[in-house]
C-alpha positions as CSV (number, residue, x, y, z in Angstrom):
1,M,3.2,-9.6,-17.4
2,A,3.8,-6.7,-15.0
3,C,1.2,-4.0,-14.7
4,L,3.6,-1.7,-12.9
5,S,7.3,-2.0,-12.1
6,C,9.3,0.0,-9.6
7,N,13.1,0.0,-9.8
8,D,15.6,1.3,-7.2
9,L,13.3,3.9,-5.8
10,R,15.0,6.3,-3.3
11,I,13.1,9.1,-1.5
12,S,14.5,11.6,0.9
13,F,13.0,14.3,3.1
14,R,14.8,17.4,4.5
15,I,14.3,17.2,8.3
16,R,16.0,19.7,10.6
17,K,18.4,20.7,7.9
18,K,19.4,17.1,7.4
19,K,18.6,14.7,4.5
20,A,16.8,11.6,5.7
21,Y,15.9,8.7,3.4
22,A,12.4,7.3,3.9
23,V,12.7,4.9,1.0
24,R,16.0,3.3,0.1
25,G,16.4,1.3,-3.0
26,V,13.0,-0.3,-3.3
27,S,12.2,-2.5,-6.3
28,F,9.1,-4.5,-7.0
29,S,6.6,-5.3,-9.7
30,V,2.8,-5.8,-9.7
31,G,1.4,-8.5,-11.9
32,D,-1.4,-8.0,-14.3
33,R,-4.8,-8.5,-12.4
34,A,-2.8,-9.6,-9.4
35,T,-2.5,-8.3,-5.8
36,L,0.8,-7.3,-4.2
37,G,0.8,-6.9,-0.4
38,I,3.2,-4.4,1.1
39,V,3.6,-5.1,4.9
40,G,5.4,-3.4,7.7
41,E,5.0,-1.4,10.9
42,S,4.1,2.4,10.7
43,G,7.2,4.3,9.6
44,C,8.6,1.6,7.4
45,G,8.1,3.6,4.1
46,K,5.0,1.9,2.8
47,S,2.8,4.9,2.3
48,V,5.6,7.0,1.0
49,T,6.2,4.4,-1.7
50,A,2.5,4.5,-2.6
51,A,2.6,8.3,-2.7
52,A,5.6,8.2,-5.1
53,I,3.6,6.0,-7.5
54,M,0.9,8.6,-7.5
55,R,3.6,11.4,-7.6
56,L,2.2,13.0,-4.5
57,I,5.4,13.4,-2.6
58,P,5.4,17.0,-1.3
59,T,8.4,18.9,-2.7
60,P,9.9,20.4,-0.6
61,P,10.6,18.8,1.9
62,G,10.4,15.5,0.0
63,K,12.4,14.6,-3.1
64,I,12.6,11.5,-5.3
65,E,16.3,11.1,-5.5
66,S,16.5,8.2,-8.1
67,G,14.7,5.3,-9.5
68,S,11.9,4.7,-12.0
69,I,8.2,3.6,-11.9
70,R,7.1,2.2,-15.2
71,F,3.4,2.0,-16.1
72,E,1.8,1.4,-19.5
73,G,5.1,2.2,-21.2
74,N,5.8,5.4,-19.3
75,D,8.1,6.4,-16.4
76,L,5.7,8.1,-14.0
77,L,8.5,10.0,-12.4
78,T,9.5,11.8,-15.6
79,I,6.3,12.4,-17.6
80,P,4.9,16.0,-17.6
81,E,2.5,16.9,-14.7
82,K,-0.4,17.3,-17.2
83,Q,0.1,13.7,-18.5
84,M,0.4,12.5,-14.9
85,R,-3.0,14.1,-14.0
86,A,-4.6,12.0,-16.8
87,V,-3.1,8.9,-15.1
88,R,-3.9,9.8,-11.5
89,G,-7.5,8.9,-10.7
90,R,-8.2,7.4,-14.1
91,R,-5.6,4.7,-14.7
92,I,-4.2,4.5,-11.2
93,S,-6.5,5.2,-8.2
94,M,-5.8,5.2,-4.5
95,V,-7.9,4.5,-1.4
96,F,-6.3,6.5,1.4
97,Q,-6.0,5.1,4.9
98,D,-8.1,7.8,6.7
99,P,-11.2,8.7,4.8
100,M,-12.2,11.4,7.4
101,T,-9.1,13.5,6.4
102,S,-9.0,12.4,2.8
103,L,-12.6,13.5,2.0
104,N,-13.2,17.2,1.9
105,P,-15.5,18.1,4.8
106,V,-17.1,21.1,3.0
107,F,-18.4,19.1,0.0
108,T,-21.0,16.4,-0.1
109,C,-19.9,12.8,-0.8
110,G,-21.8,12.9,-4.0
111,Y,-20.0,16.0,-5.3
112,Q,-16.6,14.4,-4.6
113,T,-17.6,11.1,-6.2
114,A,-18.9,12.8,-9.3
115,E,-15.9,15.1,-9.7
116,P,-13.5,12.5,-11.3
117,L,-16.3,11.4,-13.7
118,I,-16.8,14.9,-14.9
119,L,-13.0,15.6,-15.1
120,H,-11.8,12.4,-16.6
121,K,-14.8,11.1,-18.6
122,G,-16.4,14.4,-19.6
123,M,-19.8,13.5,-18.1
124,D,-22.4,16.1,-17.3
125,K,-23.5,16.5,-13.7
126,R,-26.7,14.5,-14.1
127,A,-25.0,11.5,-15.7
128,A,-22.1,11.6,-13.2
129,A,-24.6,11.7,-10.3
130,E,-26.5,8.7,-11.6
131,L,-23.3,6.7,-12.1
132,S,-22.1,7.7,-8.6
133,M,-25.2,6.3,-7.0
134,E,-24.7,3.1,-9.1
135,L,-21.2,2.9,-7.7
136,Y,-22.5,3.3,-4.2
137,S,-24.8,0.4,-4.7
138,E,-21.9,-1.7,-6.1
139,V,-19.8,-1.1,-3.0
140,G,-22.6,-2.1,-0.7
141,I,-24.1,1.2,0.3
142,A,-27.8,0.5,1.1
143,E,-29.1,4.1,0.7
144,P,-27.1,5.6,-2.2
145,K,-29.3,8.7,-2.5
146,R,-28.9,9.6,1.2
147,V,-25.2,9.1,1.1
148,F,-24.8,11.0,-2.1
149,S,-26.2,14.1,-0.4
150,S,-24.5,13.6,2.9
151,Y,-21.3,15.2,4.2
152,P,-18.4,12.9,5.3
153,H,-19.0,13.7,9.0
154,N,-22.6,12.4,8.7
155,L,-21.3,8.8,7.9
156,S,-19.7,6.1,9.9
157,G,-16.0,5.1,9.3
158,G,-17.0,2.0,7.3
159,M,-19.4,4.0,5.2
160,R,-16.8,6.7,4.5
161,Q,-14.4,4.0,3.4
162,R,-17.0,2.6,1.0
163,V,-17.4,6.1,-0.5
164,M,-13.6,6.3,-1.0
165,I,-13.6,2.9,-2.7
166,A,-16.5,4.1,-5.0
167,M,-14.5,7.2,-5.9
168,A,-11.4,5.2,-6.6
169,L,-13.2,2.8,-8.9
170,S,-15.3,5.4,-10.7
171,C,-13.1,5.6,-13.7
172,S,-12.3,1.8,-13.9
173,P,-8.6,2.1,-13.1
174,K,-6.0,-0.5,-14.2
175,L,-4.3,-0.3,-10.8
176,L,-5.8,0.3,-7.4
177,I,-3.6,1.2,-4.4
178,A,-5.3,0.5,-1.1
179,D,-3.4,2.2,1.7
180,E,-4.4,0.7,5.1
181,P,-8.1,0.5,3.9
182,T,-9.3,-1.1,7.1
183,T,-7.5,1.2,9.7
184,A,-9.7,2.0,12.7
185,L,-12.5,-0.2,11.6
186,D,-14.0,-3.1,13.7
187,V,-13.2,-6.7,12.7
188,T,-16.6,-7.3,11.1
189,V,-16.4,-4.2,8.8
190,Q,-12.8,-5.0,8.0
191,A,-13.8,-8.5,6.7
192,K,-16.6,-7.1,4.6
193,L,-14.4,-4.4,3.0
194,L,-11.6,-6.8,2.2
195,E,-14.1,-9.2,0.6
196,L,-15.6,-6.3,-1.3
197,L,-12.2,-5.3,-2.7
198,K,-11.4,-8.9,-3.7
199,K,-14.8,-9.2,-5.5
200,L,-14.4,-5.8,-7.3
201,Q,-10.9,-6.7,-8.4
202,N,-12.1,-9.9,-10.1
203,T,-15.1,-8.2,-11.7
204,K,-13.1,-5.2,-13.0
205,D,-9.9,-7.1,-14.0
206,M,-7.6,-4.7,-12.2
207,S,-4.3,-5.0,-10.3
208,M,-4.0,-4.0,-6.7
209,I,-1.4,-2.9,-4.2
210,L,-2.6,-3.6,-0.7
211,I,-0.7,-1.8,2.0
212,T,-1.1,-2.9,5.6
213,H,0.8,-3.4,8.9
214,N,-1.0,-6.7,9.4
215,L,0.2,-9.9,7.6
216,G,-3.1,-11.6,8.5
217,I,-4.9,-9.2,6.2
218,V,-2.9,-10.1,3.1
219,A,-3.1,-13.8,3.8
220,G,-6.2,-14.3,1.7
221,M,-5.8,-11.3,-0.6
222,A,-2.3,-11.1,-2.1
223,R,-0.4,-13.3,-4.6
224,D,3.0,-11.8,-3.7
225,V,4.1,-10.0,-0.5
226,I,7.0,-7.7,0.2
227,V,8.0,-6.9,3.8
228,M,9.4,-3.4,4.4
229,Y,11.5,-2.1,7.3
230,A,13.2,1.2,7.7
231,G,12.6,2.1,4.1
232,E,14.0,-1.1,2.6
233,I,12.6,-4.4,1.4
234,V,13.7,-7.1,3.9
235,E,11.8,-10.0,2.3
236,S,9.9,-10.7,-0.8
237,A,8.1,-13.9,-1.8
238,P,4.9,-15.4,-3.1
239,A,2.3,-15.2,-0.2
240,T,2.0,-18.9,0.3
241,E,5.8,-19.4,0.6
242,L,6.2,-16.4,2.9
243,F,3.7,-17.7,5.3
244,A,5.0,-21.3,5.1
245,S,8.7,-20.4,5.3
246,P,9.6,-16.9,6.4
247,R,13.3,-16.2,6.1
248,H,13.8,-12.8,7.8
249,P,13.5,-12.5,11.6
250,Y,11.3,-9.4,11.2
251,T,8.8,-11.4,9.1
252,E,8.9,-14.1,11.7
253,C,8.1,-11.5,14.4
254,L,5.3,-10.0,12.4
255,L,3.7,-13.5,11.9
256,K,3.9,-14.2,15.7
257,T,2.0,-11.0,16.4
258,I,-1.1,-12.3,14.5
259,P,-3.8,-13.2,17.1
260,S,-5.3,-16.7,16.7
261,I,-7.8,-18.8,18.6
262,E,-4.9,-21.2,19.6
263,K,-3.4,-18.3,21.6
264,R,-6.5,-17.7,23.6
265,G,-5.7,-16.8,27.1
266,E,-2.1,-16.0,26.3
267,R,-0.5,-12.5,26.2
268,L,-0.4,-11.0,22.8
269,T,3.1,-11.1,21.2
270,V,4.8,-7.8,20.6
271,I,8.1,-6.8,18.9
272,P,10.2,-5.0,21.4
273,G,11.4,-1.5,20.5
274,T,10.2,0.8,17.7
275,V,11.0,1.4,14.0
276,P,13.9,3.9,13.7
277,T,13.1,7.2,12.2
278,P,14.9,8.1,8.9
279,L,17.3,10.2,10.9
280,E,18.1,7.5,13.4
281,I,18.7,4.4,11.2
282,P,21.5,2.4,12.9
283,D,24.7,1.1,11.1
284,G,24.5,-2.4,9.8
285,C,21.2,-4.1,9.5
286,P,18.5,-1.6,10.6
287,F,16.6,-4.3,12.4
288,H,19.5,-5.6,14.5
289,P,18.6,-3.6,17.8
290,R,15.3,-5.4,17.9
291,C,16.4,-8.8,16.3
292,P,16.4,-11.9,18.5
293,K,18.9,-13.5,16.0
294,A,21.4,-10.6,15.7
295,K,25.0,-11.4,15.2
296,D,28.1,-9.2,15.4
297,I,28.2,-8.7,11.6
298,C,24.6,-7.4,11.8
299,T,25.8,-4.3,13.7
300,K,28.5,-3.5,11.1
301,E,27.2,-4.5,7.6
302,N,23.8,-4.0,6.0
303,P,23.1,-7.2,4.0
304,I,22.0,-7.1,0.4
305,L,18.7,-8.4,-0.9
306,R,19.6,-11.9,-2.1
307,C,17.7,-14.9,-3.5
308,A,16.9,-17.3,-0.7
309,D,15.9,-20.4,-2.6
310,G,18.5,-20.5,-5.4
311,L,15.9,-19.6,-8.1
312,N,17.0,-16.1,-9.1
313,V,14.0,-15.1,-11.2
314,G,13.7,-11.4,-11.8
315,N,15.9,-8.7,-10.3
316,D,12.9,-6.9,-8.9
317,G,12.0,-9.6,-6.4
318,S,9.3,-11.2,-8.7
319,G,9.1,-14.9,-9.1
320,G,11.3,-15.9,-6.2
321,H,12.0,-15.7,-2.5
322,Y,14.3,-12.8,-1.6
323,V,15.7,-11.9,1.8
324,R,18.0,-9.2,3.3
325,C,19.6,-10.9,6.2
326,H,23.0,-12.3,7.4
327,C,21.3,-15.3,9.1
């Protein structure tokens, strides 16, 4: 059963008097109490997709051109803003990738953690403060009282991210969106935060969308993975199958960039070139200028997302292995 389903999502931005598509026909579903990993380099449309789910696309310059996002029987793109505010933060929460810019610097962490409890659950300030400190303890903050009265700049990056996670979980959401939750954190803190998210997901029976540029992070977290490039899904599969048998050259390149102990002493693998901006997407397959397997047809025709294993289960990429490639 799907917790959330997104169908044919298209998002454009007005840039220098031109319309540029940052998300182009994206469809996926998130299983109940399951984790979906969304992977790709910066600029592939991952965070824009997450912002659309929360209906946080700035308009203008952004515009959701078409598509639907269904959650608990409603299309989140068409419900009134008042109804969406009741969903945002209560039924769907988001951990943003940079807690330093996401947390308000003029309010204490405690004030910001208590705010959704007061707004969504109608708690008084005392009860909200007590529950906030309980949440701090739950996410591994050793001194909840000190952190509650601290400002964001008084805390380390890992501690600020734990405060963000506590805020996101305060109203026991059904779906948590974690957008690059380990960005700019050292490896030890990354591992602790990922383990924390996995533990909290199990204890709170919630679904999760984990957005990252690192396939290594989703290896032990996600049940299903979609790989995005230039605003499109280029591959979608169960995580175990994607790692065992990647079908798209971009996915293969991403896997090769994961550091491992076997590669000790070797130069790190990189993908040549950069992700095209929405204004500079080439004709044909968007990845062909960087693709080691590009053929002549790749420069002329953008392939459709097709079933790679012959088991065409679900038109949203769920239940099967899908790839967008001429190879």
